[in-house]
Structures are given as C-alpha cells and as structure tokens.
TORPA-4810 file (N, C-alpha, C, O; in nm, 3 decimals):
<nodes>
NODE_1_0.078_-0.120_0.000_0.000_0.000_0.000_0.083_0.127_0.000_0.027_0.235_0.019_G
NODE_2_0.215_0.120_-0.021_0.294_0.242_-0.019_0.276_0.318_-0.150_0.239_0.260_-0.252_K
NODE_3_0.303_0.450_-0.146_0.288_0.531_-0.266_0.378_0.476_-0.376_0.494_0.442_-0.352_E
NODE_4_0.324_0.466_-0.494_0.398_0.411_-0.606_0.344_0.275_-0.645_0.369_0.229_-0.757_G
NODE_5_0.270_0.210_-0.557_0.211_0.082_-0.591_0.072_0.103_-0.647_0.004_0.199_-0.611_G
NODE_6_0.030_0.014_-0.732_-0.105_0.021_-0.786_-0.134_-0.104_-0.867_-0.046_-0.189_-0.883_A
NODE_7_-0.250_-0.116_-0.915_-0.295_-0.202_-1.022_-0.351_-0.339_-0.981_-0.439_-0.388_-1.052_W
NODE_8_-0.309_-0.404_-0.876_-0.363_-0.538_-0.849_-0.424_-0.549_-0.709_-0.356_-0.598_-0.618_L
NODE_9_-0.548_-0.507_-0.688_-0.608_-0.524_-0.557_-0.642_-0.670_-0.531_-0.655_-0.748_-0.625_P
NODE_10_-0.657_-0.708_-0.405_-0.685_-0.847_-0.369_-0.835_-0.872_-0.356_-0.877_-0.938_-0.261_K
NODE_11_-0.916_-0.824_-0.449_-1.060_-0.852_-0.451_-1.110_-0.832_-0.593_-1.047_-0.763_-0.673_S
NODE_12_-1.224_-0.892_-0.622_-1.287_-0.866_-0.752_-1.236_-0.952_-0.866_-1.233_-0.904_-0.980_G
NODE_13_-1.196_-1.077_-0.842_-1.152_-1.165_-0.949_-1.268_-1.221_-1.029_-1.384_-1.205_-0.990_G
NODE_14_-1.237_-1.287_-1.140_-1.340_-1.344_-1.226_-1.430_-1.442_-1.153_-1.552_-1.443_-1.173_R
NODE_15_-1.370_-1.525_-1.067_-1.450_-1.625_-0.998_-1.551_-1.563_-0.902_-1.650_-1.627_-0.867_L
NODE_16_-1.526_-1.440_-0.858_-1.621_-1.376_-0.768_-1.755_-1.352_-0.836_-1.856_-1.332_-0.769_S
NODE_17_-1.758_-1.354_-0.970_-1.883_-1.338_-1.043_-1.974_-1.459_-1.025_-2.095_-1.448_-1.044_L
NODE_18_-1.917_-1.574_-0.988_-1.994_-1.697_-0.973_-2.040_-1.722_-0.830_-2.115_-1.817_-0.806_L
NODE_19_-1.998_-1.640_-0.737_-2.038_-1.657_-0.598_-2.186_-1.621_-0.588_-2.227_-1.514_-0.633_I
NODE_20_-2.266_-1.710_-0.529_-2.412_-1.683_-0.520_-2.446_-1.547_-0.462_-2.541_-1.483_-0.509_P
NODE_21_-2.373_-1.500_-0.362_-2.407_-1.370_-0.302_-2.385_-1.256_-0.401_-2.453_-1.154_-0.393_S
NODE_22_-2.291_-1.272_-0.494_-2.270_-1.169_-0.597_-2.394_-1.158_-0.684_-2.439_-1.047_-0.715_T
NODE_23_-2.449_-1.271_-0.721_-2.568_-1.274_-0.808_-2.691_-1.226_-0.731_-2.768_-1.144_-0.782_I
NODE_24_-2.711_-1.276_-0.609_-2.830_-1.236_-0.533_-2.824_-1.089_-0.492_-2.928_-1.022_-0.491_T
NODE_25_-2.705_-1.037_-0.459_-2.695_-0.894_-0.428_-2.747_-0.809_-0.542_-2.815_-0.709_-0.521_D
NODE_26_-2.715_-0.850_-0.663_-2.759_-0.773_-0.779_-2.909_-0.794_-0.806_-2.982_-0.697_-0.826_Y
NODE_27_-2.953_-0.920_-0.808_-3.092_-0.949_-0.841_-3.190_-0.895_-0.737_-3.297_-0.846_-0.773_L
NODE_28_-3.157_-0.904_-0.609_-3.249_-0.864_-0.505_-3.237_-0.716_-0.466_-3.337_-0.654_-0.430_L
NODE_29_-3.117_-0.660_-0.473_-3.097_-0.524_-0.424_-3.038_-0.429_-0.529_-3.030_-0.308_-0.506_R
NODE_30_-2.999_-0.483_-0.644_-2.938_-0.398_-0.746_-2.804_-0.343_-0.703_-2.764_-0.235_-0.746_G
NODE_31_-2.733_-0.417_-0.616_-2.605_-0.373_-0.562_-2.495_-0.473_-0.593_-2.520_-0.582_-0.644_Q
NODE_32_-2.373_-0.434_-0.560_-2.261_-0.526_-0.570_-2.184_-0.516_-0.701_-2.203_-0.424_-0.780_G
NODE_33_-2.097_-0.615_-0.720_-2.006_-0.616_-0.833_-2.077_-0.608_-0.968_-2.031_-0.539_-1.059_L
NODE_34_-2.190_-0.677_-0.982_-2.261_-0.678_-1.110_-2.332_-0.547_-1.141_-2.375_-0.526_-1.254_L
NODE_35_-2.346_-0.458_-1.043_-2.410_-0.329_-1.068_-2.311_-0.225_-1.119_-2.349_-0.111_-1.147_S
NODE_36_-2.186_-0.263_-1.133_-2.081_-0.171_-1.177_-2.094_-0.137_-1.324_-2.138_-0.219_-1.405_S
NODE_37_-2.055_-0.016_-1.358_-2.050_0.025_-1.498_-1.925_-0.026_-1.567_-1.913_-0.018_-1.689_S
NODE_38_-1.831_-0.077_-1.489_-1.704_-0.121_-1.545_-1.595_-0.018_-1.524_-1.479_-0.055_-1.501_G
NODE_39_-1.629_0.108_-1.530_-1.532_0.214_-1.500_-1.557_0.255_-1.356_-1.654_0.326_-1.326_C
NODE_40_-1.471_0.211_-1.267_-1.494_0.226_-1.125_-1.468_0.366_-1.072_-1.535_0.410_-0.979_E
NODE_41_-1.374_0.437_-1.130_-1.353_0.574_-1.085_-1.287_0.655_-1.195_-1.226_0.601_-1.287_F
NODE_42_-1.301_0.783_-1.183_-1.238_0.874_-1.276_-1.188_0.995_-1.200_-1.238_1.028_-1.093_G
NODE_43_-1.090_1.061_-1.256_-1.029_1.179_-1.195_-0.995_1.278_-1.306_-0.942_1.239_-1.410_Y
NODE_44_-1.025_1.404_-1.284_-0.981_1.511_-1.372_-0.900_1.608_-1.288_-0.940_1.641_-1.176_F
NODE_45_-0.789_1.653_-1.340_-0.706_1.747_-1.266_-0.615_1.825_-1.359_-0.602_1.793_-1.477_G
NODE_46_-0.552_1.925_-1.303_-0.459_2.010_-1.378_-0.316_1.973_-1.337_-0.285_1.964_-1.219_A
NODE_47_-0.231_1.953_-1.436_-0.091_1.918_-1.409_-0.011_2.038_-1.359_0.094_2.021_-1.297_S
NODE_48_-0.061_2.159_-1.386_0.007_2.282_-1.344_-0.096_2.394_-1.339_-0.207_2.379_-1.390_S
NODE_49_-0.060_2.508_-1.278_-0.155_2.621_-1.272_-0.204_2.666_-1.409_-0.315_2.719_-1.421_P
NODE_50_-0.124_2.645_-1.511_-0.164_2.683_-1.648_-0.295_2.616_-1.689_-0.370_2.672_-1.769_E
NODE_51_-0.322_2.497_-1.635_-0.440_2.420_-1.677_-0.553_2.425_-1.574_-0.651_2.351_-1.589_Y
NODE_52_-0.544_2.510_-1.471_-0.655_2.527_-1.378_-0.775_2.579_-1.456_-0.761_2.669_-1.539_E
NODE_53_-0.891_2.524_-1.431_-1.011_2.564_-1.504_-1.030_2.488_-1.634_-1.139_2.490_-1.691_G
NODE_54_-0.928_2.422_-1.681_-0.935_2.339_-1.802_-0.840_2.221_-1.780_-0.730_2.219_-1.835_R
NODE_55_-0.883_2.122_-1.700_-0.795_2.011_-1.664_-0.733_1.944_-1.785_-0.796_1.927_-1.889_P
NODE_56_-0.607_1.906_-1.769_-0.537_1.838_-1.878_-0.505_1.693_-1.845_-0.448_1.622_-1.928_D
NODE_57_-0.542_1.649_-1.724_-0.517_1.510_-1.685_-0.650_1.440_-1.658_-0.741_1.496_-1.598_L
NODE_58_-0.659_1.315_-1.703_-0.773_1.232_-1.673_-0.721_1.095_-1.634_-0.628_1.044_-1.698_Q
NODE_59_-0.778_1.035_-1.530_-0.739_0.902_-1.486_-0.865_0.817_-1.477_-0.965_0.860_-1.421_V
NODE_60_-0.859_0.697_-1.534_-0.968_0.600_-1.524_-0.920_0.480_-1.446_-0.803_0.443_-1.454_H
NODE_61_-1.009_0.420_-1.371_-0.979_0.294_-1.304_-1.085_0.193_-1.340_-1.204_0.218_-1.321_G
NODE_62_-1.043_0.079_-1.391_-1.137_-0.025_-1.435_-1.096_-0.161_-1.379_-0.978_-0.198_-1.384_M
NODE_63_-1.194_-0.234_-1.327_-1.167_-0.371_-1.282_-1.143_-0.457_-1.406_-1.225_-0.460_-1.497_V
NODE_64_-1.030_-0.525_-1.407_-0.998_-0.611_-1.522_-1.000_-0.757_-1.485_-0.994_-0.844_-1.572_T
NODE_65_-1.008_-0.787_-1.356_-1.018_-0.924_-1.306_-0.910_-1.015_-1.364_-0.936_-1.132_-1.392_A
NODE_66_-0.791_-0.962_-1.381_-0.679_-1.044_-1.427_-0.695_-1.095_-1.568_-0.633_-1.195_-1.605_G
NODE_67_-0.775_-1.029_-1.648_-0.811_-1.077_-1.781_-0.715_-1.020_-1.886_-0.718_-0.901_-1.915_D
NODE_68_-0.632_-1.105_-1.944_-0.537_-1.057_-2.045_-0.609_-1.007_-2.170_-0.556_-0.921_-2.241_S
NODE_69_-0.729_-1.059_-2.200_-0.803_-1.013_-2.318_-0.839_-0.865_-2.306_-0.848_-0.796_-2.408_N
NODE_70_-0.860_-0.816_-2.185_-0.889_-0.675_-2.165_-0.775_-0.592_-2.223_-0.799_-0.491_-2.289_F
NODE_71_-0.653_-0.635_-2.197_-0.537_-0.560_-2.243_-0.511_-0.580_-2.393_-0.483_-0.483_-2.464_F
NODE_72_-0.519_-0.705_-2.440_-0.483_-0.732_-2.579_-0.595_-0.698_-2.678_-0.567_-0.650_-2.788_T
NODE_73_-0.719_-0.723_-2.640_-0.829_-0.701_-2.734_-0.889_-0.560_-2.723_-0.912_-0.495_-2.825_E
NODE_74_-0.915_-0.513_-2.601_-0.977_-0.383_-2.584_-0.874_-0.269_-2.595_-0.895_-0.173_-2.669_L
NODE_75_-0.765_-0.281_-2.521_-0.664_-0.175_-2.522_-0.561_-0.191_-2.634_-0.481_-0.101_-2.659_L
NODE_76_-0.563_-0.306_-2.702_-0.472_-0.333_-2.815_-0.326_-0.329_-2.775_-0.241_-0.285_-2.853_K
NODE_77_-0.295_-0.374_-2.654_-0.157_-0.383_-2.609_-0.099_-0.514_-2.663_-0.159_-0.619_-2.644_I
NODE_78_0.016_-0.510_-2.730_0.074_-0.633_-2.786_0.098_-0.739_-2.679_0.138_-0.707_-2.567_P
NODE_79_0.073_-0.865_-2.714_0.091_-0.976_-2.619_0.232_-0.981_-2.563_0.252_-1.021_-2.448_K
NODE_80_0.331_-0.941_-2.642_0.471_-0.941_-2.596_0.488_-0.855_-2.472_0.564_-0.891_-2.382_K
NODE_81_0.418_-0.741_-2.466_0.428_-0.654_-2.349_0.372_-0.725_-2.227_0.429_-0.717_-2.119_I
NODE_82_0.258_-0.796_-2.243_0.201_-0.869_-2.130_0.293_-0.981_-2.085_0.302_-1.010_-1.965_L
NODE_83_0.362_-1.045_-2.178_0.456_-1.151_-2.142_0.570_-1.097_-2.056_0.628_-1.170_-1.976_E
NODE_84_0.600_-0.969_-2.072_0.709_-0.906_-1.998_0.660_-0.828_-1.876_0.738_-0.756_-1.813_D
NODE_85_0.531_-0.840_-1.843_0.472_-0.764_-1.733_0.422_-0.859_-1.625_0.348_-0.952_-1.654_T
NODE_86_0.462_-0.835_-1.502_0.416_-0.919_-1.392_0.458_-1.063_-1.410_0.564_-1.092_-1.466_G
NODE_87_0.374_-1.153_-1.363_0.396_-1.296_-1.378_0.269_-1.355_-1.439_0.162_-1.295_-1.427_V
NODE_88_0.279_-1.474_-1.505_0.160_-1.530_-1.572_0.037_-1.540_-1.483_-0.075_-1.523_-1.532_P
NODE_89_0.053_-1.568_-1.353_-0.063_-1.583_-1.266_-0.141_-1.452_-1.250_-0.257_-1.454_-1.209_S
NODE_90_-0.077_-1.339_-1.281_-0.149_-1.212_-1.273_-0.263_-1.206_-1.373_-0.357_-1.128_-1.355_D
NODE_91_-0.256_-1.286_-1.478_-0.356_-1.282_-1.584_-0.436_-1.412_-1.595_-0.511_-1.429_-1.691_F
NODE_92_-0.422_-1.503_-1.499_-0.490_-1.632_-1.506_-0.631_-1.628_-1.450_-0.682_-1.521_-1.417_G
NODE_93_-0.694_-1.746_-1.441_-0.831_-1.759_-1.395_-0.850_-1.701_-1.256_-0.954_-1.642_-1.227_L
NODE_94_-0.750_-1.716_-1.170_-0.761_-1.665_-1.034_-0.700_-1.525_-1.020_-0.692_-1.471_-0.909_F
NODE_95_-0.658_-1.468_-1.130_-0.600_-1.335_-1.127_-0.705_-1.230_-1.094_-0.822_-1.246_-1.127_G
NODE_96_-0.662_-1.125_-1.030_-0.749_-1.013_-0.995_-0.679_-0.886_-1.041_-0.556_-0.877_-1.034_Q
NODE_97_-0.754_-0.790_-1.086_-0.684_-0.673_-1.133_-0.768_-0.548_-1.143_-0.890_-0.552_-1.153_G
NODE_98_-0.698_-0.438_-1.138_-0.755_-0.306_-1.157_-0.657_-0.230_-1.245_-0.542_-0.208_-1.207_L
NODE_99_-0.701_-0.192_-1.362_-0.617_-0.113_-1.451_-0.644_0.034_-1.424_-0.758_0.078_-1.430_A
NODE_100_-0.539_0.107_-1.395_-0.550_0.250_-1.367_-0.452_0.321_-1.460_-0.333_0.293_-1.460_V
NODE_101_-0.504_0.413_-1.538_-0.415_0.479_-1.632_-0.445_0.626_-1.650_-0.560_0.665_-1.669_G
NODE_102_-0.341_0.709_-1.643_-0.359_0.851_-1.670_-0.360_0.879_-1.821_-0.298_0.809_-1.900_P
NODE_103_-0.432_0.983_-1.856_-0.444_1.026_-1.995_-0.418_1.176_-2.002_-0.461_1.251_-1.915_T
NODE_104_-0.349_1.218_-2.104_-0.325_1.360_-2.127_-0.434_1.412_-2.221_-0.446_1.365_-2.334_L
NODE_105_-0.514_1.508_-2.174_-0.629_1.554_-2.252_-0.595_1.656_-2.360_-0.662_1.659_-2.464_L
NODE_106_-0.495_1.738_-2.339_-0.462_1.843_-2.435_-0.314_1.834_-2.472_-0.236_1.921_-2.433_H
NODE_107_-0.275_1.731_-2.547_-0.133_1.718_-2.582_-0.088_1.828_-2.677_-0.165_1.879_-2.758_P
NODE_108_0.038_1.862_-2.664_0.098_1.961_-2.755_0.144_1.893_-2.885_0.138_1.953_-2.993_K
NODE_109_0.189_1.767_-2.873_0.234_1.694_-2.991_0.116_1.673_-3.086_0.003_1.654_-3.042_A
NODE_110_0.143_1.677_-3.211_0.041_1.657_-3.313_0.083_1.544_-3.406_0.194_1.544_-3.460_R
NODE_111_-0.004_1.450_-3.422_0.021_1.341_-3.514_-0.043_1.371_-3.649_-0.081_1.484_-3.679_G
NODE_112_-0.054_1.266_-3.728_-0.119_1.284_-3.858_-0.183_1.154_-3.902_-0.145_1.045_-3.859_E
NODE_113_-0.281_1.168_-3.989_-0.350_1.054_-4.049_-0.330_1.066_-4.199_-0.360_1.169_-4.259_V
NODE_114_-0.279_0.957_-4.259_-0.254_0.955_-4.403_-0.320_0.833_-4.465_-0.335_0.730_-4.400_R
NODE_115_-0.357_0.846_-4.589_-0.404_0.730_-4.662_-0.284_0.651_-4.711_-0.181_0.708_-4.747_L
NODE_116_-0.298_0.521_-4.713_-0.191_0.437_-4.769_-0.186_0.463_-4.920_-0.290_0.484_-4.983_R
NODE_117_-0.067_0.460_-4.977_-0.058_0.486_-5.122_-0.151_0.396_-5.203_-0.209_0.441_-5.302_P
NODE_118_-0.166_0.270_-5.162_-0.253_0.179_-5.237_-0.400_0.216_-5.222_-0.482_0.178_-5.305_S
NODE_119_-0.436_0.291_-5.116_-0.574_0.334_-5.096_-0.615_0.438_-5.198_-0.734_0.457_-5.226_S
NODE_120_-0.517_0.505_-5.254_-0.546_0.611_-5.350_-0.571_0.555_-5.490_-0.621_0.625_-5.578_L
NODE_121_-0.536_0.427_-5.507_-0.556_0.365_-5.638_-0.705_0.339_-5.661_-0.785_0.344_-5.568_E
NODE_122_-0.739_0.312_-5.784_-0.879_0.294_-5.823_-0.946_0.179_-5.748_-1.063_0.189_-5.712_Q
NODE_123_-0.875_0.070_-5.725_-0.936_-0.049_-5.666_-0.902_-0.058_-5.516_-0.853_-0.161_-5.472_N
NODE_124_-0.927_0.046_-5.440_-0.889_0.051_-5.299_-0.968_-0.046_-5.213_-0.927_-0.074_-5.100_A
NODE_125_-1.079_-0.097_-5.262_-1.160_-0.187_-5.180_-1.138_-0.334_-5.216_-1.217_-0.419_-5.176_T
NODE_126_-1.034_-0.365_-5.291_-1.009_-0.504_-5.328_-0.977_-0.587_-5.205_-0.948_-0.533_-5.098_S
NODE_127_-0.982_-0.720_-5.219_-0.957_-0.812_-5.107_-0.815_-0.798_-5.054_-0.789_-0.827_-4.937_A
NODE_128_-0.721_-0.752_-5.138_-0.582_-0.739_-5.097_-0.555_-0.609_-5.020_-0.449_-0.594_-4.960_N
NODE_129_-0.648_-0.517_-5.023_-0.624_-0.387_-4.961_-0.746_-0.347_-4.879_-0.855_-0.327_-4.934_N
NODE_130_-0.729_-0.335_-4.751_-0.841_-0.296_-4.665_-0.854_-0.145_-4.658_-0.953_-0.095_-4.604_K
NODE_131_-0.760_-0.073_-4.711_-0.771_0.072_-4.715_-0.759_0.141_-4.580_-0.801_0.256_-4.566_G
NODE_132_-0.702_0.073_-4.480_-0.686_0.136_-4.350_-0.587_0.251_-4.359_-0.485_0.240_-4.427_Y
NODE_133_-0.616_0.362_-4.292_-0.522_0.474_-4.294_-0.399_0.446_-4.208_-0.400_0.355_-4.126_P
NODE_134_-0.296_0.524_-4.228_-0.177_0.520_-4.144_-0.197_0.629_-4.038_-0.216_0.746_-4.071_I
NODE_135_-0.191_0.590_-3.912_-0.209_0.686_-3.803_-0.079_0.695_-3.727_-0.032_0.597_-3.669_I
NODE_136_-0.020_0.812_-3.727_0.105_0.837_-3.655_0.072_0.931_-3.540_0.049_1.050_-3.562_D
NODE_137_0.069_0.878_-3.419_0.024_0.956_-3.303_0.127_1.058_-3.256_0.090_1.157_-3.192_Y
NODE_138_0.254_1.037_-3.284_0.362_1.126_-3.238_0.365_1.133_-3.085_0.403_1.235_-3.026_E
NODE_139_0.325_1.022_-3.021_0.327_1.017_-2.876_0.470_1.035_-2.826_0.565_0.987_-2.887_L
NODE_140_0.484_1.104_-2.717_0.611_1.125_-2.648_0.712_1.203_-2.733_0.833_1.188_-2.714_F
NODE_141_0.665_1.284_-2.825_0.755_1.365_-2.907_0.760_1.510_-2.859_0.824_1.594_-2.922_H
NODE_142_0.693_1.539_-2.749_0.694_1.674_-2.695_0.732_1.666_-2.548_0.665_1.599_-2.470_N
NODE_143_0.839_1.734_-2.511_0.891_1.727_-2.373_0.788_1.773_-2.269_0.777_1.713_-2.162_E
NODE_144_0.711_1.877_-2.302_0.610_1.924_-2.207_0.503_1.817_-2.186_0.457_1.797_-2.073_E
NODE_145_0.462_1.749_-2.293_0.365_1.640_-2.280_0.418_1.531_-2.187_0.345_1.479_-2.103_D
NODE_146_0.544_1.498_-2.203_0.605_1.393_-2.119_0.604_1.436_-1.973_0.569_1.357_-1.886_I
NODE_147_0.641_1.560_-1.945_0.640_1.610_-1.807_0.501_1.608_-1.748_0.483_1.571_-1.632_S
NODE_148_0.401_1.648_-1.827_0.264_1.649_-1.778_0.213_1.507_-1.755_0.140_1.483_-1.659_R
NODE_149_0.249_1.415_-1.842_0.205_1.276_-1.824_0.272_1.214_-1.702_0.210_1.136_-1.630_L
NODE_150_0.398_1.247_-1.678_0.467_1.200_-1.557_0.393_1.251_-1.433_0.378_1.178_-1.336_I
NODE_151_0.348_1.375_-1.436_0.269_1.429_-1.324_0.140_1.348_-1.309_0.096_1.322_-1.197_E
NODE_152_0.079_1.308_-1.420_-0.041_1.224_-1.415_-0.012_1.089_-1.351_-0.095_1.036_-1.276_G
NODE_153_0.103_1.032_-1.380_0.143_0.905_-1.319_0.163_0.924_-1.169_0.123_0.840_-1.089_I
NODE_154_0.226_1.034_-1.130_0.246_1.062_-0.987_0.111_1.079_-0.916_0.094_1.030_-0.804_R
NODE_155_0.017_1.147_-0.980_-0.116_1.163_-0.920_-0.185_1.027_-0.907_-0.251_1.001_-0.807_R
NODE_156_-0.169_0.942_-1.008_-0.228_0.809_-1.003_-0.169_0.729_-0.887_-0.242_0.662_-0.814_T
NODE_157_-0.039_0.736_-0.870_0.026_0.667_-0.759_-0.025_0.720_-0.625_-0.043_0.643_-0.531_Q
NODE_158_-0.047_0.849_-0.617_-0.098_0.908_-0.494_-0.240_0.858_-0.465_-0.273_0.829_-0.350_S
NODE_159_-0.323_0.849_-0.568_-0.459_0.796_-0.551_-0.453_0.653_-0.499_-0.526_0.617_-0.407_I
NODE_160_-0.367_0.573_-0.558_-0.357_0.432_-0.519_-0.301_0.415_-0.378_-0.320_0.310_-0.317_M
NODE_161_-0.233_0.518_-0.326_-0.176_0.511_-0.191_-0.276_0.557_-0.083_-0.247_0.545_0.036_A
NODE_162_-0.392_0.609_-0.124_-0.492_0.653_-0.028_-0.549_0.533_0.048_-0.555_0.424_-0.007_Q
NODE_163_-0.590_0.553_0.174_-0.636_0.441_0.257_-0.741_0.351_0.192_-0.734_0.229_0.205_P
NODE_164_-0.838_0.410_0.123_-0.943_0.328_0.061_-0.887_0.233_-0.044_-0.936_0.120_-0.057_A
NODE_165_-0.787_0.276_-0.119_-0.726_0.190_-0.221_-0.617_0.103_-0.160_-0.605_-0.014_-0.195_M
NODE_166_-0.539_0.159_-0.068_-0.430_0.084_-0.005_-0.483_-0.037_0.072_-0.410_-0.134_0.091_A
NODE_167_-0.608_-0.031_0.117_-0.667_-0.143_0.191_-0.672_-0.270_0.105_-0.682_-0.380_0.159_A
NODE_168_-0.666_-0.254_-0.026_-0.668_-0.369_-0.118_-0.528_-0.422_-0.148_-0.512_-0.512_-0.231_H
NODE_169_-0.429_-0.368_-0.081_-0.290_-0.410_-0.096_-0.246_-0.412_-0.242_-0.207_-0.516_-0.294_E
NODE_170_-0.253_-0.296_-0.308_-0.216_-0.292_-0.450_-0.068_-0.318_-0.472_0.017_-0.286_-0.389_P
NODE_171_-0.040_-0.377_-0.586_0.098_-0.404_-0.627_0.116_-0.353_-0.769_0.037_-0.386_-0.857_T
NODE_172_0.217_-0.275_-0.791_0.245_-0.223_-0.924_0.310_-0.333_-1.007_0.408_-0.394_-0.964_L
NODE_173_0.256_-0.357_-1.125_0.317_-0.453_-1.217_0.422_-0.378_-1.299_0.392_-0.279_-1.365_L
NODE_174_0.543_-0.427_-1.294_0.652_-0.364_-1.368_0.677_-0.441_-1.498_0.663_-0.564_-1.502_H
NODE_175_0.713_-0.370_-1.601_0.749_-0.434_-1.727_0.897_-0.472_-1.717_0.983_-0.389_-1.687_I
NODE_176_0.924_-0.600_-1.742_1.063_-0.648_-1.743_1.121_-0.615_-1.880_1.065_-0.653_-1.983_R
NODE_177_1.231_-0.545_-1.882_1.292_-0.511_-2.012_1.441_-0.534_-2.006_1.511_-0.511_-2.104_A
</nodes>
C-alpha cells in the first residue's frame, strides 16, 4: 500500500462473479459487483496552474479481473508486453486486477493521419487492400507532454496510496525489459 504501488487489488476476481451472493446482491438489491458500470472511478485534474479551469489530466480505473483479453483485445496492447509484465498468474483464472491509467487531454504533440498509397488507387476496396489509414500519433515527441504525463502518473500513484485503495494491498506490475 505504499505510494507508487497500484494495479492489483486483492478482490474482484473473475470467480467472484460466480459466488451466489454476488448474483443475489444484484438481483435482489441492485447492488454489488454486477451493478458496476465497469469504470470504477475517474479523476480530472490540472498538471500545473496553467491548466486550472481546463484540466489536462484524466485518470480512469477499471476492474480487469486479471483478464489478459482486456489488455490485448480492448486496449490493443501487444501480447509481448504482457509476457514481460508481472507474472503469468497475474492474468490467469484466479487473477485479480484493476487497470489504472492517466491520460493527457490536451497534448501539444500533433500526429497525422494519411491514406496508404494503395488506398489512393482505383481499386482501394479489393480483397488485398483494406484501405486502413496510417495513423502516426507522435506520442512522447513533446517534452512538455512527457512532463505532464509523468505528473499524471504521480497523481495516479498518490490515488492508489490513499487508505481506501491501499486497503486492497495494490501491487504495481513492472514491465521487465
């Protein structure tokens, strides 16, 4: 529960969905785990006085129940990154998890969207060409953006260190590189 830890609370795993009290709490009282929207908490804040009145940081917290598909299918994180993060049991049937991530709302960096050269050809809808655009986000290409995102990470760590979250004994999953 010390500041800097986050992401894996010791409650809310996949198997908890099968516990009879989880089902009856929802059916009889409309309460409990099944009444969740999936996004358990959100935070908006300013990384510096410049952004007071127009927050530039957003943090979401979502129960992932140790589900690797949440990361690979929904968030589109490559499987290789998951293989290098935590240990396999963090993502197994008995795994429990909470994904917490800061987002920069007003980045200074600007990316671009381009059509693939083959998309410009007459037969852009052929079976060989899906016509998907090239999206270059230019993430982490602006020093100010990086500083502001680091502040978002620090705020996230501070949230996870609060007594209500620390009671779940969170553990930060580190990427092995």
